[in-house]
N, C-alpha and C positions, 0 to 999 in steps of 0.2 A: 642183569635187568635185560629184557624184552624190548622195550620201550625208549623210543628214540626222542631225542630233545628233551631229555628229563629236565635238565638244570635249566634249560633256554625256556621252557614252557612255564615253571612255577616262577623264574624271573620276570616272564611277561606279564602273568596273573597279578604279582604283588607292583611293577613297577610300571605297566602300562594301562595293564585295567582296573588296577586300585581295588584289589581284591581284600578282605579284612584277614588278619593272620589267622581266626578259625575257618576262615571259607579256604584260606591254601591249606590247611592242614585236612580237611574234609576231603577236599581233591586228592591230596597226598595219600590217605588211607582209602580211598579209592582204586585210584589206580595202583597202588600195591596190589591191592587184593587182583586187579586186573592183570597185574603180571604174573601173579602167583598161577591163574588163571591158564594162561598163555604157555606156563613152563610144562602143564600138562598136555594142552589140546589147543588147537589152532580154529579148531570149527567152533564160531559164536553160535552156534543154535544149541551148544553146550553150556552154554554161559549161564543159559536160566538155573540147570539143572544145580551146577556149581554155587550159584548165589543161591537157592534153596537148602544144599548142603550146608552152608554156612550159617546159617538159621536165620537169615534176612528177611525181615518183613518186606510186603510190598511197598512201604514208602521208601525204607531203605534200600531195595533193588532200582527201583526209579531216580534214586538218586545215584547209585554207580553207574548207571547209565548214562545220565545225563551228563557225569565225569568222561564218561570216554567219548562220547560224541564231542564234547570242548574239547577233549584233547587229540581227537584224529583232525579236527575242523584246523586245527593249528598246525599239525602238520602236512594239510594238505594245502594248506597258504604258503608251504617251504618247497610245494613242489613233490612231496612223495604220494605215491598211490595208496590208498586206504580202501580197506575193506568197504561193502557196501552197508552203509549204517539203517537201512531201513530193516534191518535183520535185528537191530537193536530197539525192538518196538517196547516201550514202557510196559508195566504190570497195571492194572486198573487199581487207584488209589482212592477208596474213601473218602468224602471229604467231609469232616466234623466241623461245626457250626462252630469255633472259641467260645469259652464262658468266661464271663466278666464277671469281677471281682465287684461285690455288691458294697456300698458303703457302711451297710452293718456290718460287712463280713472285716471289714477296712477297719471298724472302731473295736472289733475285736482285736485285731492283731495289733494295731497303736496302743492297747493296754495290756497286751500279754507280754510285747518288746521291754515292759519295764524291767530294770535291773537294779542291784543293792547301790551300783555307783549313779547318783543322779548326772554326771556326764555324758556315761556310755548310754542313759538310758534316753537321753536329750539326742545324741548320734545315733540311737537306734529308732528312733522316728524320726528324724530329719530323712533318714534312710526310706522308712514308708512314704514318708511324704512327696518324697523326690522322685519315687518309682511312680506314685498314685496322680502325681501333681503335674509331672513332665511327660506322662506314658511313653518311657524311656526303657532302651533294652538296658542289662546288666552292664554288658561291654561298653556301654554309653556313660552308663551311671559312674562305673568305677573312674572313668577318663574326665570327669569332670574337674575343673582346676579353678581356682582364685579371679585369675586372670579371663575367666568363661564367662563372669559375672558382673552384670550391669546393674547396678544398687538403681541408678538415678532413672535410666532405661525401662526396670523392671524385668530383664528376661535373661536367660541362662544362653549360652550358645552351647548346643550338642553338636559331637564330631560322629557322624552315622557313619554307616556301610561306604566302603568307597572313598574314607575321609571325606565325606562330603557334609559340610556344615549346615545347621539349621538355627535359626532362634526362635527361641519356644518363650512366649509372653508367659511370666508369672500371676497369679493370682494375688489379691492383695493379702490372704491370710498367709499363702507359702512365700512370697516377699518379706513378709515380717516376720516369720518362723527362721526364713535363714538370716537373716541380718542378726537375729537373736543367735542361733548357733555359732554363726559366725565369731563373732564378739564377745561372747560369753562361753561357749562350752569348747571349741574347735582349740582353742590353743590352751586346755588343759588336757588335751589328748594327744597332741603331737610332741614327739619325743627330739624332732631335729627339723629343721628345714625342709618343708614338702611344700609341692603346688596344689595338692590336691586338696579336694573342699572335705569329701569324706575321710575318716581317719578309722583303721583298723585299732583294734586292742594291743597292737604294739607299735604304735604311734606312726602308722605307715599309710599308703595307698592299698584297700583295700582290695583282694583279688577276687574274680569270680566266685572261687569257692568260698571264701569268706561272706560272701552276701547269700550264696545258697544255704551254708552251714546256718546262718543267723534266721532265714526263713524257716528251712526246717526247722528250729528249736522255737520262735517262735508261734509257727501253725499247730504244734505239738501242745504246746503251753494254752495257746487257745481253743484248743480241744477239736481241732479238724481233723479227720481220717486219716488226710493227704496233706501234703505239701504245698502252699500256697504257691504257684510259680508267677515267676516276672511276668510272663506272657499275662496273666491274669488281670495285672497292675495297666497291662498296655491296653485291654481292651475294656477297664473298667473307666481308665480314664476316657476313653473315646466315647463310651456309653454316657456318662456324665456330664460330658460334653454337650453332646444330642438331645439328651433331658435337658439341659440348661438352658437349650434354644440355638447351640454354637450353628452356624452351617457346615454342611455335609463337607464341604472342601476341606 
């Protein structure tokens, strides 16, 4: 390992900066690739060619360079002499407008997620309702616990990036559906005591893989050529709010 402060840097990311596990893992992959490069060359001018040989897209290259800059700034704060970071200019990345899930497409998924088991069907529909109604990330969705739900106030507490909490108000329809699910569906799916709101087929907290696998199966059943990604739900939620007259902020 050619990189100094390896353990301390990742400890700082997690406990001081409050980065999520997924973000920390991304930093690790980027810096492990950079360390591989340093074993072959110390000239940063050759880094771009190295990244291209590893078949990284411009967006992925930009992320790697950002990770390297963050790491070197950490080293500089500890008195280390670092390379000229001006050499690490990120490639131009085309910015695509995000695609939003339309209400019609949501309805197709909502019908396609039905299975033989009525309780699993209700769980599947609740998964879609929460994704669309909360506009949350998958990592946030699977971490929702019973204690995060306030039935009297009508909101869910979502734990986001950097362990930052936010209170998301529920529409009356989503609130009613969630109460029905918790009272009459979830008890039939749980095989052991678990605090999680959503429950997978094994009776435990679902993983990111579970959610993606479900969305892939429902997307195919609904006739979509590509899997409907969770990100489309986030933008679909925002679009629906704006169209309904919500304030942009």
